[in-house]
N, C-alpha and C positions, 0 to 999 in steps of 0.2 A: 460511712459512706458504703453501698453494697451495688452494686452494678445489676443489671434489669435487661428483659430482651422486652421489645416496644416491637407492637404490630402498628403498620400508618396506612395511611390511604394508600389505592395505589400512585404509584412515581410522587410518593412527595414525602419520599427517606430524605431527603435535602432539604426540602422545607419544613420538615421537623425540627432536622438537626440542626439549621438553625433559628427553632423558637425555643429550641435547649439550649443551644449556646447562649439567645439574649440573657435568660433564664442562671446563667455561669454553671450549667450543669455539664460534667465532663460526657462526650455521646463519642461513640465509634463503628464504623460504618466501615465492613468488611467491603475492601474494589475489587471489582472483576477485572482486569486489561483485556480486551482483544484484539490481539491483531491483523489485519487481513490485508492485504495487493487490492487499491484498488489503480487503476489507468497507469500501474507501474509501481504506482508508489507504496508505502507500507504505510498503511492509516491505525492509529489507535484509539478504539474505542470505550470506557470507562464506564461501570452503570454497578450499582449491588451487587455486589457478590449472591446477597441472599435478598433474593426481592423481597421488600413492605416488611423488612425487618432490620433495627439499628435498637444499639445498646447504649445504656445510660447509666451512669454513676450517680445515685442520688442517695439522699438520707431518705431511709423508709419513711419520716415521717412528712415529708414534704412529696410524697406521689401522687396525693392529689392533685397537685401543682399540673400533671403531666398530663391530666384527662382534661385538662383547658387547652393548649398548644394545637395550633392547625396542623395540621398532618398525621398526628397521633390517635390511634383508634382504640388501640388499649396498651394493656401493660399485659403479657403475656402470662395468664391464671392456669392454676392448678389448683382444680377443687375450689376456684371462686377467691384463690388468696394466689398472688403476686409470684411468680417463680425467678427468687433469686439466682444470677448467675456465679460461682464464682471465679473470683477474680484472676486463676490461675489459667481460667479459657481465652479468657479477653485476652490474658498476655500470650497464651500459646497462640491465637487469630495473628493477634499485631504482629507477632515475629514470624509470621509465616509471610505474613504480605511482606513485609519489609525484606524476608530473604525473595521474592521476587516467584514465590509458588502458586500466586493467581494472575498470573501472566499466559495468555492462553495465544495460538496460532489454530487460525480453520481448519487442523489435521484430526483426524478420526484419530490418531492419540491424544492428541491435547483434549478431545473430546473426552475420551476416554476419563482423563485423566481427571477433568474436572466432574466429573460421575463422580468417582472414585472419594472427589472432598466432600464434593454436598453428598454423600454417603456418609461418611465421616461425621457430621455437622448431626443429621439425625440420629445418631448413636449415641450424642452425646446426653447424660446420663441425666440432666437436666430436664432434656427434650424427650426423654426417651416414653413417654407418657403419650404421646401424639405428635403427630408427624405436621410439623409445623414449615419446613422451609419447602418455599417451592423455586424451580431452575427459571431463571428467566428465558 
């Protein structure tokens, strides 16, 4: 099984993930939590860290199935071939999320920290050919 990065339709990360899970594919959607104070209460909003991107672990011979899943637009390609994502990169993302690195408050310091994290994704060797990631 190999990890691949999928590009989804606008605001369809969860819909695509549900469809992939229905086919028993392992998915990973890194989530961003933003905490802000509204009317004296702290409210947490969760959204995808990487807008329109989702990771799926799938045997390469079953990639054709992914194109038929609602919400999936394409598998990230490089020169017409799907780009495999090293499992160690997915594990690093999952570890960072578990450690609370993707929880932010609406402060200038946290905004700088978020930009730094997103810049590190752009610098991944597997995606350095094109700037795929967009900030919500």
